[in-house]
Backbone as CSV, one residue per row, in Angstrom:
resi,resn,N_x,N_y,N_z,CA_x,CA_y,CA_z,C_x,C_y,C_z
1,MET,0.811,-1.198,0.000,0.000,0.000,0.000,0.855,1.263,0.000
2,ASP,2.171,1.116,0.049,3.037,2.285,0.048,2.957,3.056,-1.261
3,ASN,2.522,2.393,-2.324,2.443,3.027,-3.636,1.127,3.757,-3.858
4,TYR,0.302,3.868,-2.819,-1.003,4.502,-2.955,-1.070,5.767,-2.124
5,VAL,-1.926,6.678,-2.546,-2.114,7.935,-1.841,-3.612,8.236,-1.802
6,PHE,-4.063,8.815,-0.698,-5.462,9.214,-0.593,-5.669,10.501,-1.374
7,ARG,-6.634,10.494,-2.296,-6.974,11.692,-3.066,-8.153,12.414,-2.425
8,SER,-9.034,11.669,-1.799,-10.168,12.231,-1.078,-10.558,11.224,-0.007
9,SER,-11.588,11.522,0.740,-11.965,10.638,1.838,-12.423,9.265,1.366
10,SER,-12.889,9.147,0.129,-13.400,7.861,-0.348,-12.576,7.275,-1.487
11,GLU,-11.459,7.880,-1.804,-10.729,7.467,-2.986,-9.269,7.163,-2.665
12,LEU,-8.830,5.990,-3.081,-7.444,5.590,-2.931,-6.905,5.318,-4.321
13,LYS,-5.935,6.091,-4.766,-5.398,5.950,-6.118,-3.899,5.688,-6.057
14,PRO,-3.381,5.025,-7.106,-1.940,4.787,-7.111,-1.167,6.095,-7.211
15,ASN,-0.095,6.183,-6.467,0.801,7.323,-6.574,1.742,7.015,-7.734
16,LEU,1.438,7.550,-8.893,2.142,7.188,-10.116,3.616,7.564,-10.101
17,GLU,4.001,8.472,-9.246,5.407,8.858,-9.176,6.255,7.786,-8.507
18,LEU,5.644,6.928,-7.695,6.381,5.889,-6.982,6.274,4.519,-7.642
19,VAL,5.393,4.385,-8.612,5.117,3.090,-9.229,6.042,2.867,-10.416
20,THR,6.595,1.657,-10.515,7.441,1.334,-11.661,6.682,0.553,-12.721
21,GLN,5.647,-0.190,-12.306,4.826,-0.944,-13.249,3.355,-0.712,-12.920
22,ILE,2.601,-0.313,-13.938,1.166,-0.103,-13.760,0.444,-0.729,-14.944
23,CYS,-0.642,-1.424,-14.673,-1.400,-2.093,-15.726,-2.111,-1.053,-16.586
24,ARG,-1.959,-1.188,-17.870,-2.553,-0.247,-18.811,-4.070,-0.405,-18.913
25,CYS,-4.592,-1.517,-18.434,-6.039,-1.754,-18.499,-6.760,-1.358,-17.219
26,CYS,-6.246,-1.804,-16.070,-6.985,-1.614,-14.815,-6.258,-0.736,-13.803
27,LEU,-5.065,-0.299,-14.129,-4.242,0.567,-13.281,-3.703,-0.116,-12.026
28,SER,-3.797,-1.435,-11.943,-3.232,-2.114,-10.777,-1.714,-1.985,-10.811
29,THR,-1.138,-2.033,-9.623,0.308,-1.866,-9.518,0.979,-3.009,-8.774
30,GLU,0.207,-3.836,-8.126,0.800,-4.853,-7.261,0.479,-6.266,-7.728
31,ARG,0.527,-6.480,-9.026,0.291,-7.801,-9.603,1.439,-8.150,-10.532
32,ARG,1.497,-9.410,-10.899,2.479,-9.851,-11.893,2.103,-9.212,-13.233
33,MET,3.080,-8.707,-13.946,2.826,-7.961,-15.181,3.432,-8.649,-16.403
34,GLU,2.822,-8.355,-17.550,3.334,-8.796,-18.842,3.527,-7.563,-19.720
35,ASP,4.399,-7.680,-20.693,4.689,-6.579,-21.615,3.462,-6.283,-22.475
36,VAL,3.036,-5.036,-22.503,1.827,-4.639,-23.229,1.948,-4.858,-24.733
37,THR,3.158,-4.819,-25.262,3.309,-4.965,-26.713,2.887,-6.354,-27.194
38,ARG,2.850,-7.328,-26.293,2.353,-8.658,-26.654,0.857,-8.620,-26.948
39,PHE,0.194,-7.555,-26.521,-1.254,-7.445,-26.661,-1.671,-6.297,-27.581
40,SER,-0.748,-5.812,-28.378,-1.046,-4.687,-29.274,-2.240,-4.983,-30.172
41,SER,-2.266,-6.171,-30.752,-3.374,-6.515,-31.653,-4.687,-6.637,-30.885
42,HIS,-4.628,-7.105,-29.642,-5.831,-7.210,-28.811,-6.415,-5.817,-28.559
43,PHE,-5.551,-4.879,-28.187,-5.997,-3.511,-27.923,-6.648,-2.912,-29.171
44,MET,-6.026,-3.148,-30.327,-6.545,-2.580,-31.570,-7.881,-3.218,-31.941
45,GLU,-7.954,-4.542,-31.914,-9.183,-5.233,-32.319,-10.342,-4.992,-31.366
46,LEU,-10.052,-4.938,-30.078,-11.127,-4.823,-29.093,-11.541,-3.388,-28.793
47,ALA,-10.583,-2.458,-28.852,-10.903,-1.093,-28.428,-10.437,-0.012,-29.395
48,GLY,-9.774,-0.408,-30.478,-9.290,0.591,-31.420,-8.146,1.432,-30.868
49,ILE,-7.424,0.878,-29.890,-6.310,1.596,-29.267,-5.002,1.104,-29.870
50,ASN,-4.214,2.041,-30.381,-2.924,1.713,-30.962,-1.864,1.771,-29.864
51,VAL,-1.278,0.634,-29.539,-0.258,0.549,-28.494,1.120,0.616,-29.142
52,LEU,1.899,1.579,-28.696,3.265,1.742,-29.198,4.226,1.826,-28.019
53,GLU,5.431,1.332,-28.213,6.438,1.438,-27.156,6.781,2.895,-26.872
54,SER,6.622,3.739,-27.863,7.017,5.143,-27.728,5.856,6.069,-27.375
55,ASP,4.702,5.517,-26.963,3.541,6.382,-26.712,3.562,7.063,-25.348
56,GLY,4.538,6.729,-24.513,4.662,7.393,-23.221,3.736,6.852,-22.144
57,LEU,2.929,5.863,-22.476,2.001,5.274,-21.514,2.613,4.024,-20.898
58,PRO,2.033,3.532,-19.809,2.573,2.319,-19.181,2.690,1.173,-20.177
59,GLN,3.735,0.413,-20.049,4.029,-0.677,-20.977,3.755,-2.041,-20.360
60,TRP,2.749,-2.098,-19.479,2.455,-3.328,-18.760,0.969,-3.648,-18.763
61,VAL,0.667,-4.938,-18.703,-0.692,-5.445,-18.514,-0.590,-6.488,-17.411
62,CYS,-1.444,-6.385,-16.397,-1.386,-7.364,-15.311,-1.896,-8.716,-15.807
63,TYR,-1.562,-9.766,-15.078,-1.915,-11.117,-15.523,-3.422,-11.313,-15.620
64,GLU,-4.197,-10.661,-14.753,-5.659,-10.800,-14.825,-6.205,-10.164,-16.101
65,CYS,-5.748,-8.973,-16.413,-6.205,-8.300,-17.634,-5.699,-9.029,-18.875
66,ALA,-4.499,-9.585,-18.806,-3.968,-10.355,-19.936,-4.886,-11.534,-20.240
67,THR,-5.333,-12.214,-19.198,-6.256,-13.340,-19.375,-7.573,-12.864,-19.974
68,LEU,-8.096,-11.753,-19.467,-9.357,-11.215,-19.990,-9.220,-10.762,-21.442
69,LEU,-8.090,-10.168,-21.788,-7.867,-9.750,-23.172,-7.868,-10.952,-24.111
70,ARG,-7.195,-12.017,-23.702,-7.160,-13.231,-24.534,-8.564,-13.812,-24.707
71,LYS,-9.319,-13.883,-23.605,-10.678,-14.429,-23.668,-11.591,-13.547,-24.512
72,ALA,-11.476,-12.251,-24.341,-12.324,-11.324,-25.100,-12.060,-11.445,-26.595
73,LEU,-10.799,-11.577,-26.961,-10.473,-11.712,-28.377,-11.017,-13.027,-28.931
74,ARG,-10.911,-14.103,-28.139,-11.440,-15.398,-28.598,-12.955,-15.348,-28.784
75,ILE,-13.683,-14.753,-27.842,-15.140,-14.701,-27.981,-15.531,-13.796,-29.146
76,ARG,-14.789,-12.724,-29.361,-15.071,-11.850,-30.509,-14.901,-12.626,-31.813
77,GLN,-13.817,-13.396,-31.904,-13.571,-14.179,-33.112,-14.644,-15.252,-33.304
78,LYS,-15.075,-15.901,-32.214,-16.145,-16.901,-32.298,-17.444,-16.273,-32.779
79,MET,-17.761,-15.106,-32.228,-18.998,-14.425,-32.604,-18.989,-14.053,-34.080
80,LEU,-17.877,-13.533,-34.553,-17.784,-13.149,-35.963,-17.897,-14.363,-36.875
81,LYS,-17.252,-15.459,-36.492,-17.319,-16.678,-37.296,-18.750,-17.209,-37.339
82,ALA,-19.405,-17.262,-36.177,-20.788,-17.739,-36.122,-21.704,-16.842,-36.947
83,HIS,-21.529,-15.541,-36.819,-22.348,-14.603,-37.577,-22.186,-14.833,-39.079
84,ASN,-20.950,-14.965,-39.517,-20.695,-15.167,-40.946,-21.285,-16.479,-41.447
85,LEU,-21.144,-17.548,-40.666,-21.711,-18.838,-41.069,-23.237,-18.781,-41.117
86,LEU,-23.842,-18.168,-40.119,-25.303,-18.058,-40.095,-25.812,-17.185,-41.236
87,TYR,-25.127,-16.092,-41.491,-25.542,-15.205,-42.569,-25.404,-15.900,-43.923
88,GLU,-24.319,-16.656,-44.088,-24.125,-17.403,-45.330,-25.236,-18.439,-45.509
89,TYR,-25.584,-19.137,-44.442,-26.672,-20.113,-44.493,-27.983,-19.429,-44.874
90,LEU,-28.234,-18.295,-44.256,-29.472,-17.561,-44.517,-29.570,-17.147,-45.980
91,THR,-28.491,-16.674,-46.552,-28.526,-16.203,-47.935,-28.582,-17.354,-48.936
92,ARG,-28.070,-18.526,-48.583,-28.071,-19.668,-49.501,-29.301,-20.549,-49.355
93,CYS,-29.813,-20.644,-48.168,-30.885,-21.604,-47.900,-32.199,-20.890,-47.637
94,ALA,-32.620,-20.959,-46.422,-33.916,-20.397,-46.064,-33.794,-19.653,-44.746
95,PRO,-34.783,-18.840,-44.459,-34.762,-18.144,-43.167,-34.825,-19.139,-42.010
96,PHE,-34.295,-18.725,-40.896,-34.360,-19.556,-39.697,-35.776,-19.508,-39.143
97,PRO,-36.247,-20.636,-38.613,-37.578,-20.603,-37.998,-37.557,-19.698,-36.769
98,ILE,-38.626,-18.982,-36.593,-38.730,-18.090,-35.436,-39.150,-18.918,-34.237
99,ASP,-38.451,-18.726,-33.145,-38.775,-19.471,-31.927,-40.172,-19.115,-31.453
100,ALA,-40.962,-20.143,-31.175,-42.310,-19.923,-30.645,-42.213,-19.595,-29.166
101,GLN,-42.987,-18.660,-28.746,-42.960,-18.242,-27.337,-43.964,-19.013,-26.544
């Protein structure tokens, strides 16, 4: 907790001047970190954020966010694949039956 400072009575934020590694996704400072450049494509595909080594921002992603980034990219790819297959089926065959309520 030495790396944190009280900003107000209800807010505890990292003291960025004392921190050497900060997660670019969640701002955590006390977790195992990975190099953010390994996730450049994830940032771009999921959020349209261009990650560069020279951008002046933190160059770390904590292990929890790294796991979430990988999962988010996989589900995005699954969704796109399913959408394309369903749309192709719809255009070649027939409409899908509407679920009865």
